[in-house]
N, C-alpha and C positions, 0 to 999 in steps of 0.2 A: 905447628901452631894450632891450638885447640879452637874449635869453632863454638861460639856461644849460641845456644838455641833458646829462643824465647818460649815461655809456656804458651800452650794453646789456650785461646779464650773461647768463651761461649759464643761470642759474636762471630768468630772464625768458623766455628762448627755450624752455626746457622747459615752463614754465607756458603759454606762448602756443601751442605746437605739439603738446603731448601729445594734445589732442583729435583732431587730424589723424592722428597716429600710431596712436591707438586705432582710428580708423575704418579705417585701412589694415590693421590687425591683426585687425579684426572682434572686438575685445574691449575692455573698459574696463581700461586699463593703470593707472589710479589715479596717485598721486604717484610720481614717478620720481627717482632720484638721477642724477647726471651719467653715471655708468657705465652704469646701467640704460637711460637714454635713448639713449645712443650704441649700446648693444647692440641695443635694439629697432629703432632706426633702421637699423642694419646688416641685421637680419633682414628688415625690411620691404623694404629696397632689394633684397635678394637674391630674396625671394619675388616682388616686382613685376617684376623684370627678366625673369622667365621668361614673364610674360604680356604679350604685345606691346601690348595695349590700355593698359597702365599704364607703358609705357616712359618717358614724360615724367616721371611721378611718381618712378620709379626713378632717373632721371637727376638730378632735383632732390634726392632723398634722398642720393644719392651725393656730389653737390657739397657739400651741407650737412654731411655726415659728414666730409668732408675738411677743411672749414674749421673745424668744431668740434674735431676732433682736433688740428689745428695750433694752434688758439687755446689749448687746454688746456695746452700746453707752454710758454706764455708767461706772464711776470709780469703781474699786473693793471695795472701802470703802463706797460706796453709799448704804445705807440700802435698797433702792428700787431694787437694782440689785439682792440681795438675794431673795426678794419676787418674782420678775419676773422669776428667775431661778427655784424656787420651783413650780411656776405655770406651767412653760414649762415642767418640769419633771412630774408633775401630769398628764398633758394632754397626754404626750407621754406614760405614764404608763397605760392609758386607752385602748391602742391598744394591742391586743393579737396577737403575731407573728404567732400563730397556725391558725389564720384566713386566712392566705394567702397560 
């Protein structure tokens, strides 16, 4: 019997990766809206890109930010949105919060 999988949502990505973003920001960010999450992600990317030791995390945040931004402009029924969200989730998952 086939298992139906539901598409990943931006809210799930936020819930899953806010702890990592909080670690990178060295503060508890608490619940975030989509806009606040992308803004924090951008700030973390910019801050980490200046520290060579965190270049991989900055690159992962940058890629995720691109995919999230592109996904936000698509209709929920657009199959490309699910692809972009999975890619964003994958890149965010590359960052280990214990590195900060």
